[in-house]
C-alpha positions as CSV (number, residue, x, y, z in Angstrom):
1,X,18.4,-31.6,-3.9
2,X,19.1,-31.7,-0.1
3,X,15.8,-29.3,0.5
4,X,14.9,-29.1,4.1
5,X,11.9,-27.6,6.1
6,X,13.1,-24.4,8.2
7,X,10.6,-23.7,10.8
8,X,10.0,-20.4,11.9
9,X,10.8,-19.0,15.5
10,X,8.0,-20.2,18.1
11,X,5.4,-17.9,18.4
12,X,6.1,-16.0,15.9
13,X,3.8,-15.9,13.0
14,X,4.6,-12.6,11.4
15,X,7.8,-14.4,10.4
16,X,5.7,-16.3,7.6
17,X,5.3,-13.3,5.4
18,X,8.8,-12.5,5.1
19,X,9.5,-16.4,3.5
20,X,6.1,-16.3,1.2
21,X,7.0,-12.9,0.0
22,X,10.6,-14.2,-1.1
23,X,9.0,-17.3,-2.5
24,X,6.5,-15.7,-4.6
25,X,8.8,-13.0,-6.0
26,X,11.1,-16.1,-7.1
27,X,8.4,-17.6,-8.8
28,X,6.8,-14.5,-10.2
29,X,10.2,-13.2,-11.4
30,X,12.0,-16.2,-12.6
31,X,10.9,-19.8,-11.9
32,X,7.3,-19.5,-13.4
33,X,8.8,-18.5,-16.9
34,X,11.0,-21.3,-17.6
35,X,10.4,-24.9,-17.2
36,X,13.1,-26.4,-15.3
37,X,14.2,-30.1,-16.7
38,X,16.6,-31.0,-13.7
39,X,18.1,-30.0,-10.5
40,X,21.4,-28.6,-12.5
41,X,19.3,-26.4,-14.7
42,X,17.3,-25.2,-11.9
43,X,20.8,-24.3,-9.9
44,X,21.9,-22.5,-13.1
45,X,18.6,-20.3,-13.5
46,X,18.7,-19.4,-9.7
47,X,22.1,-18.7,-9.0
48,X,22.0,-15.2,-11.1
49,X,18.6,-14.7,-9.7
50,X,20.0,-14.7,-6.1
51,X,22.8,-12.2,-7.2
52,X,20.0,-10.2,-9.1
53,X,17.5,-10.4,-5.8
54,X,20.2,-9.4,-3.2
55,X,22.5,-6.7,-5.4
56,X,20.1,-5.2,-8.1
57,X,16.2,-5.6,-7.4
58,X,14.6,-2.3,-5.8
59,X,13.4,-2.4,-2.0
60,X,11.0,0.3,-1.0
61,X,12.5,-0.2,3.1
62,X,15.9,0.7,1.5
63,X,17.3,4.1,1.0
64,X,18.7,4.0,-1.7
65,X,16.5,1.3,-3.1
66,X,19.0,-1.2,-4.3
67,X,21.6,-2.9,-2.1
68,X,24.0,-2.4,-4.6
69,X,23.9,0.8,-6.6
70,X,24.3,0.4,-10.8
71,X,24.8,3.2,-13.3
72,X,25.1,2.8,-16.9
73,X,24.0,0.0,-19.3
74,X,23.4,-2.0,-15.8
75,X,20.9,0.6,-14.2
76,X,16.9,-0.2,-13.9
77,X,15.1,0.9,-16.7
78,X,11.1,1.2,-16.8
79,X,9.2,0.6,-20.1
80,X,5.8,0.6,-21.5
81,X,4.7,-1.7,-23.8
82,X,1.5,-2.1,-25.8
83,X,0.3,-4.4,-23.1
84,X,0.7,-2.0,-20.2
85,X,3.6,-1.9,-17.5
86,X,6.5,-4.1,-18.1
87,X,9.5,-4.3,-15.9
88,X,12.8,-4.8,-17.3
89,X,16.0,-5.3,-15.4
90,X,19.0,-5.4,-17.1
91,X,22.4,-6.8,-15.7
92,X,25.4,-8.7,-17.1
93,X,24.2,-12.1,-16.7
94,X,20.7,-12.1,-16.0
95,X,17.4,-10.4,-17.6
96,X,14.1,-10.2,-15.9
97,X,10.9,-9.4,-17.8
98,X,8.1,-10.2,-15.9
99,X,5.2,-8.2,-17.4
100,X,4.2,-7.5,-13.6
101,X,2.8,-4.7,-12.8
102,X,3.1,-4.5,-9.1
103,X,7.1,-4.6,-9.5
104,X,7.0,-1.0,-11.2
105,X,4.3,0.0,-8.2
106,X,6.4,-0.9,-5.8
107,X,9.3,1.2,-7.2
108,X,7.3,4.6,-8.0
109,X,8.9,7.8,-7.3
110,X,6.3,9.4,-5.5
111,X,8.1,12.7,-5.0
112,X,6.6,14.7,-7.8
113,X,3.0,13.6,-7.1
114,X,3.1,14.0,-3.3
115,X,2.8,18.0,-3.5
116,X,0.0,18.1,-6.0
117,X,-1.9,14.9,-4.1
118,X,-1.7,17.2,-1.1
119,X,-2.6,20.8,-2.8
120,X,-5.3,19.2,-4.7
121,X,-7.4,16.5,-3.0
122,X,-7.5,18.0,0.5
123,X,-9.7,21.0,-1.3
124,X,-12.2,18.7,-2.8
125,X,-15.7,17.6,-1.7
126,X,-15.3,14.3,-2.8
127,X,-11.9,13.8,-1.0
128,X,-13.5,15.0,2.0
129,X,-16.2,12.5,1.8
130,X,-13.8,9.8,1.4
131,X,-12.1,10.7,4.6
132,X,-15.8,11.0,6.5
133,X,-16.9,8.0,5.2
134,X,-13.9,6.0,6.7
135,X,-14.3,7.8,10.1
136,X,-17.9,7.1,10.1
137,X,-19.1,10.7,10.3
138,X,-21.0,9.5,7.1
139,X,-21.8,7.0,5.2
140,X,-22.5,3.2,5.9
141,X,-19.8,2.8,8.9
142,X,-20.3,3.1,12.4
143,X,-18.2,6.1,14.1
144,X,-15.1,5.4,15.3
145,X,-14.4,4.8,19.2
146,X,-12.1,7.1,21.2
147,X,-9.7,5.6,23.7
148,X,-8.9,2.8,20.9
149,X,-5.9,1.8,18.8
150,X,-5.8,2.5,15.6
151,X,-3.3,1.6,12.6
152,X,-3.2,3.7,9.2
153,X,-1.4,1.5,6.8
154,X,0.1,3.9,4.0
155,X,-0.6,6.9,5.5
156,X,0.8,9.1,2.7
157,X,0.8,12.8,3.5
158,X,-1.1,12.4,6.9
159,X,-4.7,13.8,5.8
160,X,-6.9,10.7,7.3
161,X,-4.6,10.7,10.2
162,X,-5.0,14.4,11.1
163,X,-8.7,13.8,10.3
164,X,-8.7,10.9,13.0
165,X,-6.7,12.6,15.5
166,X,-9.2,15.9,15.5
167,X,-12.2,13.3,16.0
168,X,-10.5,11.3,18.6
169,X,-8.3,13.0,21.0
170,X,-7.5,10.2,23.4
171,X,-6.7,7.3,20.5
172,X,-3.5,6.1,20.1
173,X,-2.5,6.2,16.4
174,X,0.3,4.5,14.6
175,X,1.0,5.5,11.0
176,X,3.4,3.5,8.7
177,X,4.8,4.7,4.8
178,X,7.5,4.0,2.9
179,X,8.0,6.9,0.9
180,X,10.7,9.3,1.8
181,X,8.6,12.2,0.3
182,X,5.3,11.6,1.8
183,X,7.0,11.0,5.2
184,X,8.3,14.4,4.8
185,X,4.9,15.8,4.5
186,X,3.1,13.6,7.1
187,X,5.8,14.9,9.5
188,X,5.1,18.9,9.0
189,X,1.3,17.9,9.1
190,X,1.1,16.2,12.3
191,X,4.5,17.7,13.9
192,X,2.6,18.9,16.9
193,X,1.0,15.5,17.7
194,X,4.0,13.2,16.7
195,X,5.7,11.1,19.7
196,X,8.7,8.8,19.8
197,X,6.4,5.8,21.3
198,X,2.9,5.0,21.0
199,X,0.5,6.4,23.6
200,X,-3.1,7.9,23.8
201,X,-3.5,11.2,22.4
202,X,-0.4,11.1,20.2
203,X,0.6,9.9,16.9
204,X,3.5,7.3,16.5
205,X,4.9,7.5,12.9
206,X,7.4,4.8,11.3
207,X,8.9,5.4,8.0
208,X,9.3,1.7,6.8
209,X,8.0,-1.0,4.4
210,X,4.5,-1.7,5.6
211,X,5.1,-5.5,6.5
212,X,7.5,-4.2,9.3
213,X,5.1,-2.6,11.0
214,X,3.2,-6.3,11.9
215,X,6.6,-7.1,14.1
216,X,6.9,-3.7,15.7
217,X,3.3,-4.2,17.0
218,X,4.2,-7.3,18.5
219,X,7.3,-6.4,20.5
220,X,5.0,-3.2,21.5
221,X,2.4,-5.8,22.5
222,X,-0.1,-3.6,20.9
223,X,-3.3,-5.0,19.0
224,X,-5.0,-2.3,17.0
225,X,-8.7,-1.9,17.4
226,X,-9.1,-0.4,13.7
227,X,-6.7,-1.0,10.8
228,X,-7.0,1.6,7.8
229,X,-6.2,0.3,4.2
230,X,-6.9,3.5,2.0
231,X,-6.5,3.0,-1.5
232,X,-3.1,0.5,-0.9
233,X,-4.1,-2.8,-1.6
234,X,-3.6,-2.7,-5.1
235,X,-0.2,-1.5,-4.7
236,X,1.0,-4.0,-2.8
237,X,3.5,-6.9,-3.8
238,X,1.1,-9.4,-1.9
239,X,-2.0,-8.6,-1.1
240,X,-2.8,-12.1,0.6
241,X,0.1,-11.7,2.9
242,X,-1.0,-8.2,3.6
243,X,-4.4,-9.0,4.5
244,X,-3.2,-12.1,6.8
245,X,-0.9,-9.7,8.8
246,X,-3.1,-7.3,9.3
247,X,-6.1,-9.9,10.5
248,X,-3.3,-11.6,12.6
249,X,-2.5,-8.1,14.3
250,X,-6.2,-6.9,15.1
251,X,-7.4,-6.7,18.9
252,X,-9.2,-10.2,19.2
253,X,-13.0,-10.2,19.4
254,X,-13.8,-6.8,18.1
255,X,-10.9,-5.8,15.8
256,X,-12.0,-4.1,12.4
257,X,-10.4,-3.6,8.9
258,X,-11.7,-0.4,6.8
259,X,-10.4,-0.9,3.6
260,X,-11.1,1.8,0.2
261,X,-9.7,0.3,-2.8
262,X,-10.3,0.6,-6.7
263,X,-12.0,-2.7,-8.3
264,X,-13.4,-3.5,-11.9
265,X,-15.9,-0.5,-11.9
266,X,-13.2,2.0,-11.1
267,X,-13.2,5.0,-14.0
268,X,-10.3,7.1,-13.2
269,X,-11.4,9.9,-15.9
270,X,-14.7,10.0,-14.0
271,X,-13.3,10.5,-10.7
272,X,-10.9,13.5,-12.2
273,X,-13.6,15.0,-13.8
274,X,-15.3,15.5,-10.6
275,X,-12.7,16.4,-8.8
276,X,-11.9,19.1,-11.2
277,X,-15.8,20.0,-10.7
278,X,-15.3,20.2,-7.1
279,X,-12.2,22.6,-7.7
280,X,-14.4,25.0,-9.8
281,X,-17.3,25.0,-7.6
282,X,-15.1,25.8,-4.7
283,X,-13.5,28.4,-6.9
284,X,-9.8,27.2,-6.4
285,X,-9.1,25.2,-9.8
286,X,-7.7,28.5,-11.5
287,X,-4.6,28.6,-8.9
288,X,-4.1,24.6,-9.1
289,X,-4.2,24.1,-13.2
290,X,-0.4,23.2,-12.8
291,X,-0.9,20.6,-9.6
292,X,-4.4,19.2,-11.2
293,X,-2.1,18.1,-14.6
294,X,0.2,16.6,-12.4
295,X,-1.9,14.7,-10.2
296,X,-4.2,13.4,-13.6
297,X,-0.9,12.6,-15.5
298,X,0.3,10.8,-12.5
299,X,-2.5,8.6,-12.4
300,X,-2.8,7.7,-16.3
301,X,0.9,7.3,-16.7
302,X,1.5,5.5,-13.3
303,X,-1.2,4.1,-11.7
304,X,-3.9,3.3,-14.3
305,X,-2.8,0.0,-15.4
306,X,-3.0,-1.1,-11.9
307,X,-6.6,0.0,-10.8
308,X,-8.4,-2.9,-12.0
309,X,-5.8,-5.4,-10.5
310,X,-8.4,-6.9,-8.1
311,X,-12.2,-7.1,-8.5
312,X,-14.5,-6.3,-5.7
313,X,-15.0,-10.4,-5.5
314,X,-11.5,-11.1,-5.5
315,X,-11.0,-8.5,-2.7
316,X,-13.7,-10.0,-0.8
317,X,-12.5,-13.4,-0.9
318,X,-8.9,-12.4,-0.1
319,X,-10.4,-10.6,2.9
320,X,-12.1,-13.7,4.3
321,X,-9.5,-16.1,3.5
322,X,-7.2,-14.0,5.5
323,X,-9.4,-14.7,8.6
324,X,-11.9,-12.0,8.9
325,X,-15.0,-13.9,10.1
326,X,-17.6,-11.4,8.7
327,X,-17.6,-8.4,6.4
328,X,-20.0,-6.1,7.7
329,X,-20.3,-3.2,5.4
330,X,-19.8,-3.2,1.5
331,X,-20.3,-0.5,-1.1
332,X,-19.4,1.0,-4.4
333,X,-21.2,4.3,-3.4
334,X,-18.1,6.1,-2.5
335,X,-15.1,8.8,-3.5
336,X,-17.6,9.4,-6.4
337,X,-18.9,6.2,-7.2
338,X,-15.1,5.2,-8.1
339,X,-14.1,3.0,-5.3
340,X,-15.0,-0.2,-2.7
341,X,-15.4,0.8,0.7
342,X,-15.5,-2.3,2.9
343,X,-15.3,-3.0,6.7
344,X,-14.5,-6.3,8.2
345,X,-14.2,-7.5,11.6
346,X,-12.1,-10.5,13.3
């Protein structure tokens, strides 16, 4: 078939993840669903997929989400089946029906959720406890050190970054999120601390796909002392590749990952009930009824099918396989008992 290897550039391990992600997408969305009986059939199968990948498939790092925009019968349609979320991409010559919930996750429109998320969660004791546990102010994790470099992967509206900045005034904070609405909230919330360059005492924000931050760190010669991955791993396209890139970018001999993620024990209903109780106890519920409904609806309709994608054992295995030498802390007594909290060091 004329297949040849294509080595990456010397000293550029970050290039691996892009090749791995492409190969993974081809397998999940195309090759794993058909048994090709020969080279000709495989080429016939991959040719329309290449057109789909380059023209129709959505990408979080692109605005607009597709390289080529479609309307009418060729537009992307998301449907729900009895088995859960299914991605149906209609094109004149190619149909992909992957049943892969992650394809939906990468195409979620977070804009109706961002405002409700920000108004509701930051007023609940449960969410505030999540933040303080991650900082090490409460819970099993040690307190963060100042004068360090900290990366927040999937920073959302900026609540965690704001808290870190308040706690560690001399830290260099780098944050990344690909959603435009979340980015707008982030910039407003940290407007007084944003900087066009990463330097101590400031926050550098990059609106881009998560995987683009790692080559940027290399270019800037930045090695984070801490990386936060808070309720993000279950949404990324390739959790293993993401964790490998985090391990590779951390400061050697002391870099630490702090991860919060749903697992097989997560009960979305129990979490929402606790948040509702928090609002009622703070006498905030009456004024946030509509926002709370949006929050609950988005979680049930868009995220619930993905919450149990990774078990706690699988998360620990992925962390170790990524190159982390030891998991220093792990607990499920976190976020009203509905989220795994883990720290791991290089």
